[in-house]
N, C-alpha and C positions, 0 to 999 in steps of 0.2 A: 682250869686246864682244858676241861671239856669244851667250854665256850671258845677258847682259843683254837682248839683243833677243828671245831666246826667252821670257824671263821676262815682258817687256812684252807679248808676243803672247798668252801664257797669261792675263795679267791682263786684257787687252782682251777675250779670248774669254769669260772668266768674267763680267766685268762686263756684257757684252752679253747673255750668257745670263741673268743675274739680272734685268736690266731687261726683257728680252723675256718672261721667266716672269711677272713682275709684270703686264705688259701682257696676257698670256693670262689671268691670274687675274681681271683686271677684266672681260675679255670673257666668261669663264665666269660671273662674278657677274651679268652682264646677262641670262643665261638665265632668271633669276628674274623679270625684268621682265614678260614676257608669259605667265607661268605662274600657274595658280590655286593653286599650292603656297604662294604668299606668304600666302594666307588662313590657313594653319595655323602660320605661323612665330612663334616666340617667341625669347627671348634665347638659350636653349640651341641652338635651330636655327640662328640667325644666326651664333653663334660657330663652331659646327661647319661651317656652309656656307662661311664665310670661310676657315677652316683648310683645308677640302677643296679650295676653288678654288686656293689657293696651292700646296697639296701636289700636286694633279693637274697644275697648270700647270708646276711645277718638273720633274715627270717627263716630261711631254709635250715640253718643250723640251730635255731632257737629251741626246737623241741628237745634235742639231745642235751642241751644245757639245763633245761627245766627239769628233765628226768634226773639228771645227775644232781642238781641242787636239792631235789626232793629226797634223794637217797642220802645225801650228806646230812640233811636235816634230821633224817631218821637214824643217824649214827652208823651209816653203812658206807664210809668213805672209800674203802678199797673196792667195794662193788660199784660204787659210783664212778670211779676211775675207769674200770673195765667197761661198764655199760656205755659211758660217754665215748670212749675210744672206739668201741665197736659200732655204735650208731653213726659216729662221724665218718668212720671208714666206709660204711655202707653208703652213706650219702655221697661222699666224694666219688666212690666207684660208680654210682648211678649217674652222677654228673658227667663223668668221663664217658660212660656208655652212651648217654644221651647225646653227647657231642658227635659221636660216631654215627648214631642213628640219624640225627638231623642233617649231617652232611650228605647222607644217601637219600633220605626220603622227604626232606623238607618239613617234617613235623617231628615233634618230640616223642619220647617213649610213651606209648599208650597201650590200651588193650589190644589193638590190632597188631602192634609190633610183638607183644608178648605171645600172642596166639600164633603168629608166624614163626617165631623162633622156637617155641617149645611145643607147638601143636603137631599133630600128626601130619606128615607130608613136608615138614620143614626142610628135609634133606633135598627136596626138589629145587629149593631156592638157595639155601645156604650150604656150601661145601667148604668146610674148614680144614685146611691142610695143616701140617705140623708146624710150619713156620708161623702161621697165624696164631696157633695155640701158644707157641713160645712167646710171641710178641705180646699177647694179651696177659699171659702169666707174668711177664716182666713188668708190665704196666701195673698189675695188681700188687706185685711185690714192692714196686716203687711207692705206691700209695701207703702200704703198711709200714714201709721203711721210713717214709716222711712222717707218719703219725708217731712212730716210736721215738724219733728224734724230737718231735714236737712235745710229746709227753715228758721226755727227759728234760727238755729246756724249761717247760713250765714248772716242773718239780724243783728245778734248781733255782729259778727266780723266787718262787714262794719260800723255799728254804732259806734263802739269803735275805728275805724281807725286802726285796726290791720292788719298785713300781707301786708304792702304796696308793698313789693318786691316779692310777690308770683307769679304774673302773668307770668313774663318772665321765671323763673325757671320751672314752671309747663308746659308752652307751649314748652319749649326746651326739657323737659322730654318726653312729648308725641311725639314730632317730632323725638327725638333720638331713642325711642323705635320702632317707625315705620320704620325708616331707618335700624336699626339693624336687626329687624325681617325679612325684605324683603331681605337684603343683605345676611344674614346668611342662609336664606332658599334657595337662589340661590346656595350657596356652598353645603349645606347639601343635597339638592335634587339631585345634580349631584353626590355626593359621596354616596348617598343612606343611609343616617343616618335616620333610621326609627323612632327614638324617636322624631325627628323634623318633618318629613313628616306626620307621623300619628297624632301627637298632633295638627297640623294645621287643620286637617279635623274636629276636634271637634267643632270649632267655626263656627257659622252660617254665611254663605255667606261671608266667609273670603278667599281671593284669593291671597296668597303670591306669589311673583315673582319667576319664574324659567327661566333659560337661558342656557340650556344645549349646544345649538349651540355656544353661545358666549364662554362658558367654553372650548369647544373643540378648538375654534379659538385661545384662549389664551394659548393653550398648556397644559391645565390641563389634568391629566390622570384619567380616570374613574376606578372604582374597576375592578380587573381582572376577577372575576367571582363571581356569587352569592354563589357558593358552598364554595369558599375559605374564604368568609367573615362571615361565621357562627360563632357567639360568644354568650355570655350570654345574650346580649340584644335582640337577634333575635327570641324571642317568637312572637306570632302573635295574632291579634284580630280576626282571622278567624279560623275556624275549617274545613280544607279542605285537603283531602276528609273527609266526615263525618265518615267514617270507613276506616281502613287500607285496601289497595287493597288485595283481595283474588284472587290469580292468579294460573294458571297452565301453563306449557310450551306447546304450541301447537305442534302437530306432524310436521307441516311444517309452515314456516314463509314466507309470500308473500312479495315481494318488494312493496313499496308504492311510487307512484309519485303523488304529488299534484301540479297542475298547476293553478295558479291564474292570472286573467287578471284584471288589475286595471281599475275601472270605466266601467264595462262591462254591457251595456244595453242589456237585453235579446231579444229585437227586432232585434238585430244585428245577432243573431244566426239563419241564414237562409242559404239555399244552395247557394244563390247568393252571399252573403257577406262573409260567412265563410264555404266554402264547405268541408274542411277537418274535422273541429269539428262537423259540421252538420251531415256528414256521420257517424262519430263516435257515435254521439248521437243516431241516428236511429238504430245503431247496438248494443247498450248497454242500460244502465239504464238512462233514461232521465227524470229528475224531473222538470216539467214545471211550478210548482207553488212554487218556492223556494224563501225564504227571507233571506237576510243577517242579521247580528246582528247589523248593523248600516248603516248610510249614509256616513261614512268616513272611511279611511283606518285604522287608529289606533284602533278604536273600532271593526271594522269588522274582522281584522286579529286576534285580541285577542279572539273574539268569536269563530272563526274557529278553533283555536288551543287549547283553554281551554274548549270549550263547555259551556262557561259561558258568561254572559253579561260583558261588559267592565266596568260596575258599580263597579266591583271588582278590577280594575287596580290599583287604589290608595292604596289599602290594600295589594295586591299581590306584587307589585313592591318593596316597602321597606321591605317586609317580605321575599323577594327572593324566592317566590313560583313559581316554573316552571310548565309548562304544564305536566300533568300526561302522556299524549300521548308521548311526547318526552322522558320523563324519562323511560317509559315502553319500548320504542324502544331501548334506550341505554342499558337498563337492559338485553334485549334479544339479544344484540350483533349487532344491526343494525349499518351500516355506514350511518350517517346522514349528509346531506349537503344542503345548500341553494344556489340558483342561482338568486340573486335579480338584477333587472335592476336599480331600485332606491336604495339608500343606506338603510341598516338596522340599521343605527346608530340614525336616527331621522325620525319618532318615534323610540325609542330604542328597536326594536324587537330583535336585537342581544343579549340584556340582558334579556328582559322580556320573550321572547319566546324560544330563543336558547342559553340561558346563560350557559348551561351545555354541549354544543356541542363544542368540540375542533376542531381547524382548520377551523372555519366557514368562508365562503365567506361573507363579510359584504358589499362589494361594487364591482362594475364591471367597468372596464375602457371603455371609449368610448367618442367620441366627441359629440354625441347626443343620444337621446332616441332610435332611430332606430338602431344605432350601438350597443348600450348596449343590446337591446332585441336580436339582432342577435348574439352578443357575448355569452349571457347566453345560447342560443340555441346550439351553437357550444360546449360550455363547458359541458352541460349536456349530449349531444350525445357522446362526447369524453369520458366522465367518465363512461358511460354505457359500452363502448367497452373495457376499461381497468380496469373494476371493479374487486374487489376481489370476485371470484365466490364462495368462502367458506362462505360468510356471506351475509345476505340480506341487501338491501339499502333503504333509505328513501330520496327522493329528493323533495325539495320545489322550484318550478320555478315560478318566479313572473314577469310577463310582465307589461310594463308601457305605451306603445304607445298610447292606447285609452285615457289615462289620460293626456298625454302631447301634443297631436296633432302635433307632430314634424315630418313632412315629407318634403322631397325635392319635387320639381316639378315633377320629374320623378317617384317618389314613390307615388304621390298623385293620384292614379288610382285604380280601373277602373270607379268609380262613378263620374259623372259630372252632373251639375256644382258643383264645390267644392271650398270652400274658400282655399286660400293659407295658412292661419294660423287662429287660433282661435281669432277673433277680438271681445273681450268681450264688447268693448265700443258700439257695434252696437246692442246688445241684447235688445229687448223690446217685449212687449206682442203682437205687431202687425207684428213682423218680420216673414217672411217666413223662417222656419228653414231648408229648403231643402239643401242649399249649406253647411251649418254648419254640418248638419246630414251626408252629403256625405263625408265631410272631416273626420268625425268620422268613418264612415263605411270603408273608405279607410285605416284608421289606423287598424281597426279590420281585414280587408282583409290581410294586411301585416303580422300581428301577427298570423293570421290563417295559413299562409304558414310556419311560424316558428314552430308553435305547430304541424303542420302536420309532420315536420321533426322529432320532438321528438317522436310522435306516430309511425312513420315508423321505427325509431331506435329500439323501443321496440319490434316491430314485427321482424325486421331483426336480432336482437340479440337472438331471440327465447324466449323472456321474457313474452310474452302476457299471457301464461297459468299460470304464477305464479307472476303476477304483478297487483296490484290494481292501477287504475288510477282515480283520482278525478280532474275534470276540473270545475272551478267556477270563480266567480268574487269576489272582496272584497266588492264592492258596485256598484250601477248602476250610470248612467249619464243621467240626465234629459234634454230633448229638448222641454220644454214647452208643454208636452203632455196634461197637465191639463188645458192649456190655462189660466194660472194664473201668467204668467211671472216668472216661476221658470226655471232656467237653471243650468246645472252642478250637483253638489252634495253638501252635508253638509248644505242644506237650509231647507229641510223638510223630513218627514219620510214616504212619500207616496211610493207606490209600484214602482214608476218610479225612485226612488233613492235608494230603499232597495231591489227591486226584481232583482235577478241575475240568470243566467243559472246555472244548476248543472247537470253535466254529469258524470256518474261513470261506470267504467269497473270493475266488480267483476268476477274473473275467474270462469267459469262454469255456469254463469247465462245467461239465454236467454234474448234477447232484449225485453225491455218493456218501455212504456211511462206512467209515473205516474202523475196524475193531482191533487192529494191531496197535501195539504200544507206541506212543509218541511222547515227546517231552518238550518242555519250554526251550531247551537248547536247540530244538529243530527249527524254530521260527526264523531266527536270524539267517542261518545258512540258506533257507528256502528263499527268503527275500533277496539276499545278496546274489545267490547263484542264478535264480530263475528270472529276476526282474531288474537287477541293478548292475548287471554287467561285470560281475566279479568272477574271474575264471580260475582262481586258486582252488586247490582241493579244500574241501570243508575242514579237514583236520588242521589246516594252517591257522585257523582263527576261531574254531568252535569245537565244543565237545559233543555237538549234535550231529544229526543226519538231515537229509531232505525229508520233508513231510510225506512225500510219496514213496519213500524207501521203507518197505515193510520188514526189513531184516531186524532181528531182535536188538533191543537196547539193553545190552548186558551191563551189569554193575553200574546202574544209574546212581549218581551221587546227589544227595540232597543236603541242605543245611548250610552252615557257615564254617569259618575256619576253626571255631572252637567246638561246636556241637554239630557233627555231621554224621551221615549214615550212607551206606551202600545198600541199594535195593536190588536183590538178585533174584534168581529163578523162584517162581512161586510167591513172589513178593515178600520173601524173607528179608528182614531188616537187620543189618549189622550196624549198630549205632555206637559211635565213639562219643562218650559224654564229655562235657567241658573239663571235668576233673581227670580225664584220661581213661576211665574204665570202659571196657567193651561189654556191651549187652546185645544179645541176639533175641529177636522176636519173630514169630511167624506172622502171617498176614493179618491175623486178628489180635495182634499184640499179646499173645501168650508167650511167656519166656521159653526159649529153647535151651535146655540145659545140656544136651548132648551134641551140640553143633560141632562139626569138624570143619575147621577153616580150610577152604581150598586155596592153599597158600600160593600156588603157582598163578592162579587166576587173579588172586588179590595183588600179588606183586606186579602183575601186568597192569591192573587197574590203577594202582598207585602211580606207576610210571606214566600212564596216560594222563592222570590227573595233574601231575607235576611237569608235564612236558613244556609248559610255557615259562617255566623258571629257567634262568640261565644256569648252565652246567658249571 
């Protein structure tokens, strides 16, 4: 009898789980209702979205079932019923609330939202009248009412011994939907089917699998270009730019050379470590308080070329939206070329940033990073000499040596003592960073010699008076400067991972050193507004300002759509983790436990961040 009772309890728990998962799937499907993503949906997208809703719902509801099953096994069937019902109710309520948050802010419930709603000052943003309280109460009662009916229905089925064979088919359906959704997303994301990639973003904390590298290895062919793939499905959930570009043709068009150094710590820009770039900085515009758009390459390069946060990557990539800067250069007849030491295929900068550039260098031959850095130096110098003098050129030169730490014994000079290689297993909070730092400085020293050759070639070819040069890093490289055991990059958003040098040569401008805050988002509007004949307000297409604008860069956002942070006054860091938690740190990465969210300012910052999404 006891065994039979336990079996009935498990059947009841599983049936309740199955029906509640289906309910949650329907609620997830309703996220599409108020989203502009439905404009791009096709049969492929709808099938994927339906499978994803059911798959994600089955996983969201699984914990409540497992807890209930454990209680049943412990002979606490009545408690199991109550616990499962309560947990399910709370989950469904969170899904409902999340749908409302997403329709307003374009992101799902996270620490920022909770701090805004429950923190001090929330009344400045949220004014709830009686009608809204009544509406939300009715929604809440509706959830509990539906669950009560669901509980009664489940009890009735189990009591009548119906549906003995439902468990296995339902479980297989959930597993099948999960496998299908992830496998199809791997293919669709590689092929840039935006009905799939965009619909996946609607589900809260749903992370379907991608495997672009594997697809390349299997011989799969990516789309030829964004431009050639335009079809009826390729409308967008973004409105970018806010207004069509209003342009005039400049009387003269300068050449533009952008030199980026991967993982460039601004402490390395000294006369001792990088004499060529240091001298160049003192003779031109040196922005000493410059922040990247992230602590990693993918988001940083996106911010540098779009003038926008990488928060938009997941919408821009499937919509085939290219940087306005590159499009404007091509429109004006520029010859555009990239000189990457590391491949541009992963992250897919070749598609996302340079998708409209024909004949692009996407990779560089070489046995090691030093050889590839040397090779791109030789390539860009050679191309300057044989350039078509009838048209201006744009060159993007991307060095990688300070990121890879790949030097031979003979090249690992002049700073001593220096590690032979980056031994990450030795890193700890008590380690003396000097030998590691010297290895890094030796990498910067070697790249400085190569950058010096590029700068010399510009002078030797008589191009300096008509060539803009921008030298910066994608992000920085930390060496435990905060003494909190942080090394490298991609682990925090402090200035030691986001602060990079910025040196600019603008023809005709006198040397100056600027100490006010600038950001990666400022480079695009400066080039577009001052040199490429774009007359729109900067806000139409960028989150930045002009580089000569010294007004404060408030609420600077860094990171990606999953893990991002706002850097505010005093370089306080408000970070939203990928799992949704909100963490606050001071400038030295010390946790701030008594932080009071300035909700009015944050609300405005989020609205600014989301202003390129369709309303």
